[in-house]
Steps between C-alpha positions, in 0.01 A plus 500: 500500500853611411702315239718220634868573448756250378660509847165410659445216252845361571462512880155343481632219278766429763240508779287251302797263491542534876131419549517190277801360685364585845153359427644171370694438824599237607512388137799645322403658170718631225388843382680682223666832573257774397789679328526212253866422562439128566601530863380296797297688759577465870336638813715564803314563825635681805294519815410405852505121550219518758246720317622409149449864400775676315600605152562331170738563214404346165789492256615361167825304492590624149422873502539535881207740507235458765228645719478549874175442690459597864259362762444164333393178661769238459352158417543233765799285409649750254867572557567841641777715634445651842509876549831463683673305218853614431607669178681178406188289559292734284763507223503118490128498414431831330730648236543871442155558348400824324159583643229618264333798667127468564327707235277779621 
């Protein structure tokens, strides 16, 4: 098995945070930013209101780094943007996040 790179460790730590928050739904949990900057983690969902399938962006409000996950199930009752949301609607919910590339 190849050695795990620092980039892989970082992305996996962020994915673990996503999983903790998603699995706790509908309970809101506070999970520390994996980068250790003391930030609050937020998931923003965008998807189809009927199927509740879409994508998620997990981001830190301090460092403004985040990860993007496609083809996720959006929990029933979770707030979400629709695929046809305007740029202004997206900007009101999701800041200009620097996406961490998935490590290969």
